[in-house]
C-alpha positions in Angstrom: -10.8 3.4 -13.4 -7.6 5.2 -12.5 -5.0 3.2 -10.7 -5.7 0.1 -8.7 -8.3 1.5 -6.3 -10.2 4.7 -5.7 -8.6 4.9 -2.2 -5.1 4.9 -3.7 -6.1 7.6 -6.1 -7.7 9.7 -3.4 -4.5 9.5 -1.3 -2.4 10.5 -4.2 -4.6 13.5 -5.0 -4.6 14.7 -1.4 -0.8 14.8 -1.4 1.6 14.1 1.5 1.7 16.4 4.5 4.7 16.4 6.9 2.7 14.3 9.4 1.8 11.8 6.6 5.4 11.6 5.6 6.4 10.8 9.1 3.8 8.0 9.3 5.1 6.6 5.9 8.6 6.4 7.4 7.2 4.6 10.5 5.5 2.0 8.3 8.5 1.5 6.1 10.8 1.0 9.0 8.5 -1.7 10.3 8.4 -3.4 6.9 12.2 -3.3 6.7 12.5 -4.7 10.2 10.1 -7.5 9.6 11.6 -8.4 6.3 15.1 -8.6 7.8 13.8 -10.7 10.7 12.1 -13.2 8.4 14.7 -13.4 5.6 18.0 -12.0 6.9 19.7 -8.7 6.5 21.3 -9.3 3.0 19.0 -7.6 0.4 20.6 -9.6 -2.4 19.4 -12.8 -0.8 16.1 -11.4 0.6 13.8 -10.1 -2.1 11.3 -8.7 0.3 14.0 -6.7 2.2 15.3 -5.5 -1.2 11.9 -4.2 -2.1 11.4 -2.6 1.3 14.7 -0.8 1.1 14.0 0.4 -2.4 10.5 1.7 -1.3 12.3 3.5 1.5 14.6 5.2 -1.0 11.6 6.1 -3.1 10.2 7.9 -0.1 13.5 9.6 0.5 14.1 7.8 3.8 17.6 8.6 5.2 20.0 5.6 4.8 20.8 5.6 8.5 17.1 4.8 9.2 17.2 1.9 6.8 20.4 0.5 8.3 19.1 0.8 11.9 15.8 -1.0 10.9 17.8 -3.8 9.3 19.9 -4.2 12.4 16.9 -4.3 14.6 15.4 -7.0 12.4 18.5 -9.2 12.5 19.0 -8.7 16.2 22.2 -6.7 15.9 20.4 -3.8 17.7 17.9 -4.2 20.5 14.3 -3.5 19.4 10.8 -4.8 19.6 9.6 -7.8 17.6 6.8 -7.2 15.2 4.3 -9.7 13.8 2.1 -9.4 10.8 -1.7 -9.6 11.1 -4.5 -9.1 8.6 -7.9 -7.8 9.7 -11.1 -7.7 7.7 -14.3 -5.6 8.0 -17.1 -3.7 6.4 -17.3 0.0 6.0 -20.3 2.4 5.6 -22.5 1.2 2.8 -21.2 -2.4 3.1 -17.8 -1.8 1.4 -15.3 -4.5 2.1 -12.1 -3.5 3.8 -8.8 -5.3 4.4 -6.2 -4.0 6.9 -2.6 -5.3 7.0 -0.9 -4.5 10.3 2.5 -5.0 11.8 2.4 -5.0 15.6 4.2 -5.8 18.9 0.9 -5.9 20.7 -2.1 -7.6 19.2 -4.6 -6.4 21.9 -3.6 -2.8 21.3 -3.9 -3.1 17.5 -7.2 -4.9 17.3 -8.6 -2.5 19.9 -7.6 0.6 17.9 -8.9 -0.9 14.7 -12.3 -2.0 16.2 -12.7 1.4 17.8 -12.1 3.2 14.5 -14.6 1.0 12.7 -17.3 1.4 15.4 -17.1 5.2 15.6 -17.5 5.6 11.8 -20.3 3.1 11.2 -18.3 0.1 10.2 -17.6 -3.2 11.9 -14.7 -5.6 12.2 -15.4 -9.0 10.7 -14.2 -12.6 11.1 -11.2 -13.8 9.1 -12.0 -14.6 5.5 -15.2 -12.6 5.6 -14.1 -10.4 2.7 -10.7 -11.7 1.6 -12.2 -13.8 -1.1 -13.3 -10.6 -2.9 -9.7 -9.6 -3.4 -6.6 -10.9 -5.3 -3.0 -10.3 -4.4 -1.2 -8.5 -7.2 2.1 -6.8 -7.9 1.7 -3.1 -8.0 4.5 -0.7 -9.1 4.1 3.1 -9.1 6.7 5.1 -11.1 7.6 8.5 -12.4 8.5 8.2 -16.1 11.2 10.9 -16.4 12.0 11.2 -20.1 10.5 7.8 -21.0 7.3 7.8 -23.2 4.1 5.9 -22.4 4.9 3.5 -25.3 8.3 2.7 -23.8 7.0 2.0 -20.4 4.1 0.0 -21.7 6.3 -2.2 -23.9 8.8 -2.9 -21.1 6.1 -3.6 -18.6 4.1 -5.9 -20.8 7.2 -7.9 -21.9 7.9 -8.4 -18.2 4.4 -9.8 -17.5 2.3 -6.8 -16.6 -1.4 -7.2 -16.9 -2.2 -3.4 -16.9 -0.4 -0.1 -17.2 -2.3 3.1 -16.3 -1.1 6.6 -16.7 -2.4 8.7 -13.8 -3.6 12.3 -14.1 -0.4 13.6 -12.5 1.7 11.9 -15.1 2.9 9.0 -13.0 2.2 5.3 -14.0 0.7 2.4 -12.1 1.8 -1.1 -13.4 -0.1 -4.1 -12.2 0.7 -7.8 -12.6 0.5 -11.3 -11.0 2.0 -11.5 -7.5 4.8 -13.7 -8.8 5.9 -11.1 -11.4 7.0 -8.4 -9.0 10.7 -8.9 -9.3 10.6 -9.3 -13.1 8.5 -6.1 -13.4 10.7 -4.1 -11.1 13.9 -5.2 -12.9 12.5 -4.4 -16.3 11.4 -1.0 -15.2 14.6 -0.3 -13.4 16.5 -1.1 -16.6 14.4 1.5 -18.3 15.8 4.0 -15.8 12.4 5.4 -14.6 11.9 6.5 -11.0 10.1 3.7 -9.1 8.4 5.2 -6.1 6.8 2.0 -4.7 6.9 -1.7 -5.6 4.8 -4.1 -3.5 2.1 -6.7 -3.6 -1.4 -5.4 -2.9 -4.9 -6.7 -2.4 -6.9 -5.7 -5.5 -10.7 -6.1 -5.6 -12.0 -8.6 -8.1 -15.2 -6.5 -8.4 -16.1 -3.0 -7.3 -19.0 -1.7 -5.3 -20.7 1.6 -6.0 -21.3 3.8 -3.0 -23.2 7.1 -2.8 -21.8 10.4 -1.7 -23.0 10.1 1.9 -21.4 6.7 2.4 -18.3 7.7 0.4 -17.6 10.6 2.7 -17.7 8.5 5.9 -15.9 5.6 4.2 -13.0 7.8 3.1 -12.8 9.2 6.7 -12.7 5.6 8.0 -10.0 4.7 5.5 -7.9 7.7 6.5 -8.2 7.1 10.2 -7.3 3.4 9.8 -4.4 4.3 7.6 -3.2 6.8 10.3 -2.9 4.1 13.0 0.7 3.4 13.7 0.3 -0.4 13.5 -1.5 -0.3 10.2 0.7 -0.9 7.1 -1.9 -0.9 4.3 -5.7 -0.5 3.9 -7.7 -1.8 0.9 -11.3 -1.4 -0.1 -13.5 -2.4 -3.0 -15.6 0.8 -3.1 -16.1 2.7 -6.3 -17.3 6.3 -6.9 -17.7 8.5 -9.9 -14.8 10.6 -11.2 -16.7 13.8 -10.4 -17.2 12.7 -6.8 -13.7 11.5 -6.6 -12.4 15.0 -7.5 -14.7 16.6 -5.0 -13.8 14.4 -2.1 -10.1 14.4 -2.8 -10.0 18.2 -2.5 -11.7 18.3 0.9 
């Protein structure tokens, strides 16, 4: 299987439009703000903030956006207060879905998420309905530059990586235990590759096959959930064939 989920691979294959890029900035700003509020505005003393800032740089976010988000988080600038909430549900064909959101209005967020599930044949579930099917892991995506696969593999494994996958576009996805994120990032930074994202993610323990009909609706559901302003990340345990993956990613 390519990468850490079919959904992640589909998003990569579809590429980033200007609108998607703007949504990425919105989500990164929220993450930086929340990280600064929870752990302070000094990235050297706040690992989560440091990761969020580096992910912002990986997405080419302007430095003034980063600085403003930090100041809002620390209270130096007036801004809304975000809280983090996790929602769980089932998609078409019974696929498990986890949504991580950051919001200043719970009622708005749950309403939008429930409406999206309902119109696309899914349903929002109770807490812990599907979370047990996933594990939180460290996931780093990088562009190798001039480094070889062997060099990346060696550095990642020595730092505690469990898996290193080269994607079809030449990028790499490195996966490890949740606690190894900082060690993995530092080891790969020392290798002087271009890290585009470094975060913890919910990885399915097992995958569920879905047919083409359900896959089409499920991907549409994932896209529409991912497009919601309050949603930070969406995960699912669905699996499809490589042939169908290519077909759907091109649509």
